[in-house]
C-alpha positions as CSV (number, residue, x, y, z in Angstrom):
1,M,-17.3,-6.5,-91.3
2,P,-17.8,-4.4,-94.4
3,T,-20.3,-1.6,-94.0
4,G,-21.3,-1.1,-97.7
5,V,-24.6,-2.5,-99.0
6,S,-24.1,-2.0,-102.7
7,L,-23.4,-4.7,-105.3
8,T,-19.8,-5.4,-106.3
9,I,-19.0,-4.5,-109.9
10,E,-18.7,-8.2,-110.7
11,G,-22.1,-9.0,-109.2
12,A,-23.7,-6.0,-111.0
13,K,-22.3,-7.2,-114.3
14,A,-23.7,-10.7,-113.7
15,C,-27.1,-9.3,-112.9
16,R,-27.2,-7.1,-116.0
17,A,-26.2,-10.2,-118.0
18,N,-29.2,-12.1,-116.6
19,P,-32.0,-9.6,-115.9
20,T,-34.2,-12.5,-114.7
21,V,-31.9,-13.1,-111.7
22,A,-31.7,-9.3,-111.0
23,R,-35.5,-9.2,-110.7
24,L,-35.7,-12.1,-108.2
25,P,-36.9,-10.6,-104.9
26,V,-34.9,-11.0,-101.7
27,V,-37.4,-11.4,-98.9
28,T,-37.4,-12.1,-95.1
29,A,-38.4,-15.6,-94.3
30,E,-41.6,-16.5,-92.4
31,L,-42.6,-19.4,-90.3
32,S,-44.4,-20.9,-93.3
33,D,-41.1,-21.1,-95.2
34,H,-39.5,-23.7,-92.9
35,V,-40.4,-26.7,-95.1
36,G,-39.0,-25.0,-98.2
37,V,-35.9,-23.8,-96.4
38,Y,-35.2,-27.4,-95.2
39,C,-35.6,-28.8,-98.7
40,F,-33.4,-26.1,-100.2
41,L,-30.6,-26.7,-97.6
42,K,-30.7,-30.5,-98.2
43,S,-30.6,-30.0,-102.0
44,V,-27.6,-27.6,-101.9
45,F,-25.6,-28.8,-98.8
46,G,-26.9,-32.3,-98.3
47,E,-27.7,-31.4,-94.7
48,P,-28.9,-30.8,-92.0
49,S,-30.8,-33.8,-90.9
50,E,-34.5,-33.4,-90.1
51,A,-33.7,-33.7,-86.4
52,E,-30.9,-31.1,-86.6
53,F,-33.1,-28.6,-88.5
54,R,-36.0,-29.1,-86.0
55,A,-33.6,-28.5,-83.1
56,S,-32.1,-25.4,-84.8
57,V,-35.5,-23.6,-85.0
58,E,-36.1,-24.4,-81.3
59,D,-33.1,-22.3,-80.4
60,P,-34.4,-19.7,-78.0
61,C,-32.5,-17.0,-80.0
62,Y,-33.9,-18.1,-83.3
63,R,-36.3,-16.0,-85.4
64,P,-37.6,-16.9,-88.9
65,A,-36.9,-13.3,-89.8
66,D,-33.2,-13.9,-89.4
67,R,-33.2,-15.8,-92.7
68,L,-33.1,-14.0,-96.1
69,L,-34.4,-15.8,-99.1
70,A,-34.3,-15.2,-102.9
71,K,-37.4,-16.7,-104.5
72,D,-38.4,-17.5,-108.0
73,G,-42.1,-17.6,-107.6
74,Q,-42.7,-19.8,-104.6
75,R,-39.4,-21.7,-105.0
76,I,-36.4,-20.8,-102.9
77,V,-33.3,-20.3,-105.0
78,A,-30.9,-18.7,-102.5
79,H,-30.7,-18.6,-98.7
80,V,-28.6,-17.1,-95.9
81,Q,-29.2,-17.1,-92.1
82,M,-28.0,-14.7,-89.5
83,L,-27.3,-15.8,-85.9
84,H,-27.2,-13.0,-83.3
85,R,-25.0,-13.6,-80.2
86,V,-23.2,-11.7,-77.5
87,C,-19.4,-12.2,-76.8
88,P,-17.6,-10.9,-73.8
89,F,-14.3,-9.1,-74.5
90,G,-12.9,-8.3,-71.0
91,S,-15.5,-6.0,-69.4
92,L,-17.3,-5.4,-72.6
93,R,-20.3,-7.3,-74.0
94,V,-20.1,-7.1,-77.8
95,P,-23.0,-7.9,-80.0
96,V,-21.9,-10.1,-82.9
97,A,-23.6,-11.7,-85.9
98,Q,-22.7,-15.0,-87.6
99,L,-23.6,-15.8,-91.2
100,D,-24.6,-19.3,-91.9
101,W,-26.0,-21.5,-94.7
102,L,-25.2,-19.0,-97.5
103,G,-26.1,-20.9,-100.7
104,T,-27.5,-20.6,-104.2
105,A,-29.3,-23.1,-106.4
106,S,-26.7,-24.7,-108.7
107,K,-28.3,-23.4,-111.9
108,L,-28.1,-19.8,-110.7
109,Q,-24.6,-19.8,-109.2
110,G,-22.1,-17.3,-110.5
111,Q,-24.8,-14.8,-111.4
112,G,-24.5,-12.4,-108.5
113,L,-27.3,-13.8,-106.4
114,G,-25.1,-14.8,-103.5
115,T,-23.6,-11.4,-103.5
116,R,-27.0,-9.8,-103.3
117,L,-27.9,-11.9,-100.3
118,L,-24.6,-11.3,-98.6
119,R,-25.0,-7.5,-99.0
120,A,-28.5,-7.6,-97.8
121,A,-27.4,-9.6,-94.7
122,E,-24.6,-7.2,-94.0
123,G,-27.1,-4.3,-93.9
124,R,-29.5,-6.3,-91.7
125,M,-26.6,-7.1,-89.2
126,I,-25.5,-3.5,-89.1
127,R,-29.1,-2.3,-88.4
128,S,-29.4,-4.9,-85.6
129,G,-26.4,-3.3,-83.8
130,A,-23.9,-6.1,-84.4
131,L,-20.3,-4.7,-84.2
132,I,-18.6,-7.9,-85.6
133,G,-19.7,-10.2,-88.3
134,W,-18.2,-13.5,-89.1
135,A,-18.8,-16.7,-91.1
136,R,-17.3,-20.1,-91.6
137,A,-16.7,-20.5,-95.3
138,G,-15.6,-23.3,-97.5
139,S,-14.8,-20.7,-100.1
140,P,-13.2,-17.7,-98.2
141,R,-12.2,-16.2,-101.5
142,F,-15.8,-15.2,-102.2
143,F,-16.0,-13.3,-99.0
144,G,-12.5,-11.7,-99.5
145,R,-13.6,-10.2,-102.8
146,L,-16.4,-8.4,-100.9
147,G,-14.2,-6.9,-98.2
148,W,-14.2,-9.6,-95.5
149,A,-11.0,-10.5,-93.8
150,D,-9.7,-14.1,-93.8
151,C,-9.1,-15.1,-90.1
152,G,-7.7,-18.5,-91.1
153,P,-8.9,-22.0,-90.0
154,H,-9.4,-23.3,-86.5
155,T,-6.1,-24.3,-85.0
156,W,-5.2,-26.4,-82.0
157,S,-2.1,-27.7,-80.1
158,C,-1.2,-30.9,-78.4
159,G,1.0,-30.9,-75.3
160,D,2.3,-33.2,-72.7
161,A,0.4,-32.7,-69.4
162,H,3.6,-32.9,-67.4
163,R,5.3,-30.2,-69.5
164,V,2.2,-28.0,-69.3
165,L,2.2,-28.4,-65.5
166,G,5.9,-27.6,-65.3
167,T,5.5,-24.5,-67.3
168,L,2.6,-23.3,-65.1
169,M,4.6,-23.9,-62.0
170,E,7.5,-21.9,-63.4
171,Q,5.1,-19.0,-63.9
172,G,4.0,-19.1,-60.3
173,F,1.0,-21.5,-60.4
174,R,0.6,-23.3,-57.1
175,L,-1.2,-26.6,-56.8
176,P,-3.8,-27.0,-54.0
177,G,-2.7,-28.8,-50.9
178,R,-5.6,-31.3,-50.7
179,R,-6.5,-34.2,-53.0
180,A,-10.2,-34.1,-53.8
181,R,-12.2,-37.3,-54.0
182,L,-13.8,-37.3,-57.4
183,H,-16.6,-39.3,-58.8
184,V,-17.6,-39.4,-62.5
185,R,-21.2,-40.2,-63.4
186,P,-23.9,-39.3,-66.0
187,W,-25.3,-35.9,-65.5
188,L,-28.7,-35.3,-63.9
189,L,-31.4,-33.0,-65.3
190,W,-31.3,-30.5,-62.4
191,E,-27.5,-30.0,-62.9
192,V,-27.9,-27.7,-65.9
193,G,-27.2,-24.8,-63.6
194,S,-23.9,-26.3,-62.6
195,L,-22.9,-26.7,-66.3
196,A,-23.8,-23.1,-66.9
197,R,-21.7,-22.0,-63.8
198,L,-18.7,-23.9,-65.0
199,Y,-19.0,-22.4,-68.5
200,R,-19.2,-18.9,-67.0
201,E,-16.1,-19.6,-64.8
202,G,-14.2,-21.0,-67.8
203,M,-15.0,-17.8,-69.9
204,D,-13.2,-15.5,-67.4
205,G,-10.2,-14.0,-69.1
206,L,-11.1,-15.3,-72.5
207,L,-12.0,-13.3,-75.6
208,G,-14.8,-14.1,-77.9
209,P,-16.8,-17.1,-76.5
210,F,-20.5,-16.8,-76.9
211,E,-22.6,-16.0,-73.8
212,R,-25.1,-18.7,-73.0
213,T,-28.3,-17.8,-71.2
214,E,-30.2,-20.3,-69.0
215,A,-32.7,-20.8,-71.8
216,Y,-29.9,-21.5,-74.2
217,W,-28.4,-24.1,-71.9
218,Q,-31.8,-25.8,-71.5
219,W,-32.1,-26.0,-75.3
220,L,-28.5,-27.2,-75.7
221,V,-28.9,-30.2,-73.5
222,R,-32.4,-30.9,-74.6
223,R,-31.3,-31.2,-78.3
224,H,-29.0,-34.1,-77.1
225,A,-26.3,-33.6,-79.7
226,F,-24.1,-36.0,-77.9
227,E,-24.1,-39.7,-76.9
228,Q,-23.5,-39.1,-73.2
229,L,-22.9,-36.2,-70.8
230,Y,-20.7,-36.9,-67.8
231,V,-20.1,-34.7,-64.7
232,V,-17.2,-34.8,-62.2
233,I,-18.4,-34.6,-58.6
234,D,-16.0,-33.3,-55.9
235,G,-17.0,-35.4,-52.9
236,P,-19.3,-38.4,-52.3
237,E,-21.4,-39.6,-55.1
238,L,-24.7,-38.2,-54.0
239,I,-27.9,-37.9,-55.9
240,D,-28.9,-34.6,-54.4
241,M,-30.3,-31.4,-55.8
242,D,-28.2,-29.4,-53.3
243,E,-24.9,-28.8,-55.2
244,R,-23.2,-27.7,-52.0
245,K,-23.2,-31.3,-50.8
246,A,-21.5,-32.6,-54.0
247,P,-20.3,-29.7,-56.2
248,V,-19.9,-30.4,-59.9
249,V,-16.3,-29.4,-60.9
250,G,-16.2,-30.7,-64.5
251,Y,-18.3,-31.9,-67.4
252,A,-17.8,-33.5,-70.8
253,A,-20.2,-34.3,-73.6
254,I,-19.1,-37.3,-75.6
255,E,-19.9,-38.0,-79.2
256,I,-17.4,-40.2,-81.0
257,F,-18.9,-42.5,-83.7
258,S,-20.7,-39.9,-85.9
259,M,-18.2,-37.1,-85.3
260,F,-15.9,-37.4,-88.3
261,G,-18.5,-38.0,-91.1
262,R,-19.4,-34.4,-91.6
263,V,-18.0,-31.0,-90.6
264,R,-21.0,-28.7,-90.5
265,G,-23.4,-31.0,-88.8
266,N,-20.9,-31.9,-86.1
267,V,-19.4,-28.6,-85.0
268,A,-21.1,-29.1,-81.6
269,H,-19.6,-32.5,-81.3
270,L,-16.1,-31.4,-82.1
271,T,-16.5,-28.6,-79.6
272,H,-17.6,-31.1,-77.0
273,L,-14.5,-33.2,-77.6
274,A,-12.3,-30.2,-77.3
275,G,-14.0,-29.4,-74.0
276,F,-13.4,-32.9,-72.8
277,V,-9.6,-32.5,-73.5
278,V,-9.6,-29.2,-71.7
279,A,-11.5,-30.7,-68.7
280,Y,-9.0,-33.5,-68.5
281,L,-6.1,-31.2,-68.4
282,Y,-7.8,-28.9,-65.9
283,I,-8.4,-31.8,-63.5
284,R,-5.0,-33.3,-63.9
285,I,-3.2,-29.9,-63.4
286,R,-5.5,-28.2,-60.9
287,L,-6.5,-31.2,-58.7
288,R,-3.6,-33.6,-59.5
289,I,-6.1,-36.4,-60.3
290,D,-6.3,-38.6,-63.3
291,P,-10.1,-38.6,-64.1
292,V,-9.7,-41.5,-66.5
293,R,-8.3,-43.7,-63.7
294,V,-11.0,-42.4,-61.3
295,F,-13.7,-43.3,-63.9
296,L,-12.3,-46.8,-64.5
297,D,-12.0,-47.5,-60.8
298,S,-15.6,-46.4,-60.2
299,R,-16.7,-49.1,-62.7
300,R,-14.9,-52.0,-61.0
């Protein structure tokens, strides 16, 4: 992340060309700005929905002061939000900051206002202790001009389960000797701790996934950004609060029908679908069980 907080030459020229824009104050958002922020985001991006915005401000990590606004009187004309997270990198816990919803009112675009907000946000992230800053951008060229590095789009791979299994066995992976009896059913409220445990176990050896506190998990499932959440039980299908009697060995959040309409509003849904694919491969490879067949058989 760039460490400078000065305007670029291009941005400074634009501000000199329009002194009115240069005089617009950049201020920290307050709780009373939420309605104005929501209306601004809808006018510029066409989203989020009212329910999504309400859920976002209920995030246990959220603070109104993590938004920076440019105002013309009482009217918001530019906005950016910073999200503060912690990512494990091996034995290290690295504070990171994500930039989101950086936008300027259409009539003021190209006049350096977005640059001013970005530079102010960079300074705020540095002062908060963030060592890495990142952003998803539809226009990465804008960030590149200001010293940010283009990391490329998200990528993924498709592979045949049998070939994946064969490759793992060639590398010394050994399958367990027993065949577990699995049951698939909708999750229960008290199993949030099991989901958190599986997520922590899945993070081992990975670089960069966000840490999720218990409060964050409670918020994540309470916002219900999915159509159904299923868990895989290793053992009899018991409704019991004692996980030792029927441990949860997998989970998948499903959201299909509204997933492909929008990108920004459905990042969580796409992540859930990716998790579903990973969970399927994990159960096929590690337990030698086809969870789809188990699920269908349990419905007969």
